[in-house]
N, C-alpha and C positions, 0 to 999 in steps of 0.2 A: 547499459545497465546502471552506469554511474548516475544518470539523471533520475532514474527510478529510485535508487537507493537514497539519493539526496532528497527526493520528494517525500519519501516515507519516513525520513529521519525526524520530521517535525510532528509533534503531538497533535496539533490541530488538523494537519493534513491526514493523519491516520484516522482521526475521528470523522473527518469528512468522508473518507473511504468507507467507514463503517455505516454512515448514514445512507450512502448511495449504493451499498453493496447489493441489496435485494430489490430496491425500488428507485425509480427515477424521481428526482426532487428538483424543485426550482432553486435558483440561487438564493432567493429571499427566504425560502423555507430552511435551507441549509444555514444561512446567516442567523436565523432566529435561535439556533441552538448554541450560539457563542456570544460572549460578552465583548466582542470586538466589532469594529465598524464593518459595514458591508463592503467597502473598497478593500479592506484587509482580507475578507473572505474571498473576494473576487481574485485577488492576487494569489491566494492559495489554490483556488480552482484553476487558474492559469498554469501554475506550476504542475499540478496534477494532470491537466490536459496536455501540456507540452511533453510530459514524461510518458504519455500514452496510457495513464492509469484511469482516466475518466473520459467519457465521450460527452459532447455537448450537442443539444438539439434546440433549435428555436421553435417556440410555440407562441406565435404572435410576437409580442414584445418581451416575453419571458424566455429565459435560458434554462433549459432542463439538463440535469446532469445524471449520469449513471456510471457505475464502476465498469471498467473494461475487465471482465472476468478472465479473459485469455491472458492479458498482461499480468494480472494478479497471480495466475497460475504459473507463469514464467518466473515471477519473483519467488514464489513458494519453492519451485523446483531448484532454483539457484541457491536459496538459503538451505534447503534440505541437503544439498551436496556437502555443505560444511558439517552438518549434523551427522550424516552418514559416515563421512570420512573420520570424524572424531570418534564415533562409536566403533568403527573398525580398528582404529588405533588403540582404543581402550581395551578392546577384546584381545588384540595381539599382545599388548603389554601384560594383561592378566594371564594369558596363556603362557607367555614367556616366564613370568614370575612363578607360576604354578609348576612348570617343567623344571625350573632351577631348584626347586625345593626337594 
């Protein structure tokens, strides 16, 4: 999970995930949405692929990328645990305060 969280900590990588969330895109198409070099986008894609957040497919000499929706679901579940725990604690604190009055 650490590799996944590190991968999504970067703004550009999160934007790349948004671009490939619903459709497969070529590396060149992805790079066209950013004002950085193609090698920089390639490095971001490598981080995302290594973390298991995107899959890569070759189409001739192009590389096509798509979000790994299963991995993204796992991240969502992991993060929701914190949210759910915090809501439960908030509820318990509010109930305790209400009972003390």
